[in-house]
Structures are given as C-alpha cells and as structure tokens.
N, C-alpha and C positions, 0 to 999 in steps of 0.2 A: 429817207430812216431807213435802216436794219435791221432784220427780225425775221418774223418765222409768218409775217404777211400782214399786209397792212388794213385797219379797219376801213369799211368804206365811209365816207366824205365828203363833205360839200362846202365849196368856199363862198363866201358873199359879201357885200358892203350896207354896215347899216350906221345909219347917221352918220356917214365920212369915215365908219371904222372897218379893217378890213378882219371878218371871223371866220375861223373854220368852223364846221357844226362835223363831230365825228359818230358814228351808230356804235356807242360805246362798249353796249351789251347788250345781249337780250334774255331772256326771262323763257323757260320752256312754254310758256303760253305763249310768247313772241312779244309781249312788253316789251320795248327797251328802253335806254338811255340816253339821250341825246347830248352830247356835251361840247358846248363851244368854247373856241379861245380868241383871245383876239390876237392880231398881230401884237398891237400894241400890250407890252407888260405892264403897263397901269392899271391895264382897265380889268376888273375882275371877269373870271371865268363863269360860264354859266350853266344851268343841265337843266333838261327838260327828259317827259316824257314820250314816247316814240310807241305808237299804235303799230298793232301787229302787223297791221296792211302797209306799213309805209315803207318807203323805199327813198333813200336821201336823192336817189339820182333822177326822181320824180318830183321834187320839188322844184315848183317854179318863186320866183325871187319874193313875192307875196306872201307866199305858205315859209318859206324860210322864216321870213321877216317875223310872223305868226308866229312859231316856234320859239325864237328869241323872245321874244314879247311874253311868252307863256312860261319862257326860263328863269328861272330864281337863280342868285350868286350862291357859292358856296358858306355853308356855314361856318362857326369857329370848330366845328370839330371835323372839318374837311381842308386839305390840303394837296393844292397840283405841283407836282416835283417834275423835271423833265431831266432822264439818265442821260450817261457818258454815251448812250447811241444815239441820242436825243426822240428816244420815247416817250412820250407821256404818260407819267401815271397818277392816280388820283387817292389819297392815302385818307380810309374814314377811319374816324374810331369808332371801337364796337364795345358793347357793355354799357352798364348805370352810369350814368352823367356825377352823378355823386358818388362814385367811386375814386375817382380822383383823387378825392379826400384821404384815401389810404386806407378806408373803412371797409373796403374789396378789391382792394388792389388786382387780386389774382383774377378778378372777372372781368377785365378790362384788357383792350389791344390795340390792334390798327390792323384794316386788310387794305394792301396796296393793288389796285386792277390799272394795269394798262390799258390806257384811254385810245391809243392811237394804233396799236398792233396788237393780235393775237398771242398774247402770253398768258402763261399760268398767273392765276393771284398768289399775292404772298400774306400770310398774316403773323403778326407780330403780338407774342401774348405778355402781358404784363405793359405791355406800353403804352405812352399818350404822345398826343402830339405836343404839347406842350414841352414834353423833357427830350425830343427826340428832334435833333437837325436837320435839315435837310441831304447834309451830305451823309448821316448814317442813314435816312431813308434809302438813297441812290446808291448806298455802299448793300444793303440790303435785297435790294431788285435785280442788282445786277447786271452785267450785260447777257445778252443770248447768247445760244450756242455758238462757237465762231467767230463774234465780235469782240475784239479789245475793247476795254472798257476805254474811256478818255482821259486821257492826263491833266486834262484842265482841272 
C-alpha cells in the first residue's frame, strides 16, 4: 500500500484463518481502536479496544487471540471499503438512528477513517450507508497525494 505512512499492524492465525490486526486510531488518552481484517473476504471484520500501553509488536500469539476474542463484528451502521490504492477504510454512520426515516435527515452523516494508513478522516453530511454504494464512498476518499486512482 502506498500513502503517507502505514499504521502499526500484526498478522496472526485464528482457527486456521489469517488475520491482520491494525492499530487503527488512538484517542488523546492513548486508548486505541484495534481493527481485524481476515484474508478470507467472506469472514467479517472485527474491532476491539487497545489499551494505551499496548504495542502490537509486543503481542504474542496468545495475546493476539485474546484481542480477537474480545473483538466484535461491525454493526449495520458500519462498513469496510478499500480504495484504489489498497488502503482500508471504515465508514461509520453518525447522528441519530431514527433520522434515517427522514425526520432529521440534516443530522445524519458518515465518517470515513483510514484503518491501514495515516490519512485524514472524511466526513459526509446527510448521507447514510443504506443510500450510498462502495464505489461512491471510494470516490469520496480519493487517493493519497501523488497516487493515481486505480482503474478497477
């Protein structure tokens, strides 16, 4: 992957499936978002909390599995996309769930965060995951500076 810098990651095997755990984001407090992606696209992603003192490079296989077991699958208000350069993004709905019915359409939106690289988050106002395709999301995140989008 190209971009402005890869995020820390560690690969491992859980029940015969190969997973990559990304240190996807950190709050000012140091609390982090761990994001698991399986090599098998039929297996759902998982996310977990990372403590402020945890470095992925320090994880042994047992600790890797414990984080995976503590993780949870994405909710219906979240979706993973992969941009033209191969960067992994998490699209998350924002705003009140009841707004999708139209009664508060101006209060909903999407926040797209790059999981695999250090890139600026993208916010879309008035959009919902049920109304926007992966291709539209990918077009909104674009490619990092100096990287031509894929023609795929």
